[in-house]
N, C-alpha and C positions, 0 to 999 in steps of 0.2 A: 278424180274428185267430181262429184255431180253437182249440178246447179238446179235449184228449184226456183221457178219464176212465178210470181203471183200476178196473174193477168185478169182475174175475175173482178178484182176490186179497183185496180188502178192501172193506167197504161204502163206497160213494161216491155222491154226489148230483150231479145235473146243475148245480144252482145252489144257492147258499146261500139257504135260505128266510128270508123276512123274519121277524125275531123282535124283539119289544119287550123291552128290558132290564127286569129287575125293578126295583121301587122302590128308589131310592138307587144304581142302578148307574152313574150319572154320576160318582160320587165314586170316587177311586182305591181299588181293592181291594188294599191293601198291608198286610202284617203289621206288627206292632209294630217300631218302630225303623227303618223303611225309610229315612227321611230321613238318618239318621246312618250306616246300614250301607252305602249306595251308595258306590262309588268310581269314579274316572275309568277309562275303558277301558284305559289303559296301566297300571293298578294303583296309580297314585299318588293323592294326596289332592286333586288338582285343580291345574291350571296357572294361572299368572297371566295375566290378560287382556293382549292386545297394548296397549302403551303403558305397561306396568309399574305399573298402578294396583292390582294385587294382588287383583282380583276373581277368584273361582274360576270355572273353566270349567264348562259344564254337566255334570252327573253322570249316569251311566247306572245304572239300578237293577240290582243284582247279585241274580239270581233266587234263588240258594242262600241268601243272607243276608236277603233281604226277600221271603219267599214270599207267594203270594196268600192272600186270606182264605178261610176254609173254606166260604163260601156257594157253593151249586151253582146255576149260572145256565145258560140256553140258549146254544147256540153263537152268537157275534155275527153279525149280518147283514153283508153285504159292505161297506156304507157305514160301519159302526162301526170298521173297521180303519184308516180315515183318521186317527182320533184315538188309535190304539193307542200305547202307551208302548214305546220301545225297551228291551230288556233284555240283560244280559250273561249268557252261559251259563257253566256250570262249565268246559267245554272246548269250543273251537271250532277244529278243525284244517282248516277249509275255506279259511282265508285270508280274503279278502274275498268269497268266493262266496256265503256265506249270511248272512242277517240275521234277527234274532229280534225279535218284537214281542209285547206282551201286552195283552189286554183282559179285565178281570176275572180269572178263573182260566184263561182260554183263551190258549194260546200259538200263535203262527203263525211258522213258519220258512219263509222264501223263499230258494231256492237257484238259482243259474244255472250251467249247464254244457252242453256240447255233446251232442247226440244222446241226450237223456233219453227213456226208453221205458217204464219200469215202476216202480211204487211198490208195495211189499208189506210187510205186517206179519209180522215173524218171530216175535213173541211179545208178548202183552199180557195184563195182568190185568184190564183194563177196555177197553171199546170206545170209540166216539164219534170215532175218527179220521176226518178228511176230507182228501182229496187232490185236487189239480188239476195236470195237466201242460198247459203252454201252449206252442203252437208258432206261429211267425211265418208269415205268408202265404208260400206256395211252399216251405216247409220240410216235409220228410217226418216229422221227429221234433221233439220239444219242446226248447226251450232254457232253460226255467225251470220250476220246480215250487214249489207252495205246499203245506205240510203244516200242518194245524190240529188241535189236540187239547187236552183239558182237563188241567190240572196239579193233581191233588188228592192229599191224603194217602192212602197205600196203593197208589198207582198204580205200575205197572211196564210198560214197553213198549219194543220195538225195531223200527224201521222201516228198510228198505233202499231206496235209490233207485238204479236200474240204468240204465246207458246202453249203447247199441249201439256196438261198436268195429268199425271197418272194417279188415280185415286184407289181407294180400298176395293178389293176384289176385282181388280182389272178394269174398273170404270175409268173413263177419261173425261176431262173437262178442258176448258180453255181459260187462260189467264193472261192478263196484260203484263208483258215484261218491260216494255219501254214505251214512253210517249215522247215524240219529238215535236216541238212547237217552234214556229218561226214567225215573227212579225216585224215589219219595218214600216211604221206609219209615217205619214207626212208630218214633219215637225220633230221627229225623233232624230237624235244625233247619229244613231246607228241601229242595226238590227238587234233584236232580242231573240236569241236562239237558246232553247233549253232542252235537256234530256231528263225526263222524270221517270 
């Protein structure tokens, strides 16, 4: 499997460097009230388990209501994402194309789509974004993208994921597949992260 990196628009690294999490990083870095603030993905309070025993379905952490702790940690190594917690974003208009996971204060959004070609930052108050476009063998363009960035108080950023469109008579164009935005302003209860 090949990897295409976009370095002309944003800082990118060929591989995630191994980093040891700081002391206590194995515990969940969740803000106060995270266990009570989370809701089921459908917005309900949890569904009854099959068989009618009344047990609640697993809940997904709502990032806006249960923000990460203020601790600043290094970007997680690749293996750390295996134990990352799924999170629900403020808005997700991608359907099932994108999934979000969190490790400490670091958010990873993985999206799938045809002919992905470019990831660029349109604006950011802080850096540290990391991108990776993955293409399958014998494919000219990528079919999935991973975007990793920290979610910290005071952050604002917008990132665009662009795909190549194939037009009439072999002409090509560029189209926006996804826009990821994140902001956590002073006074906000938690971050607003959207995939549009």
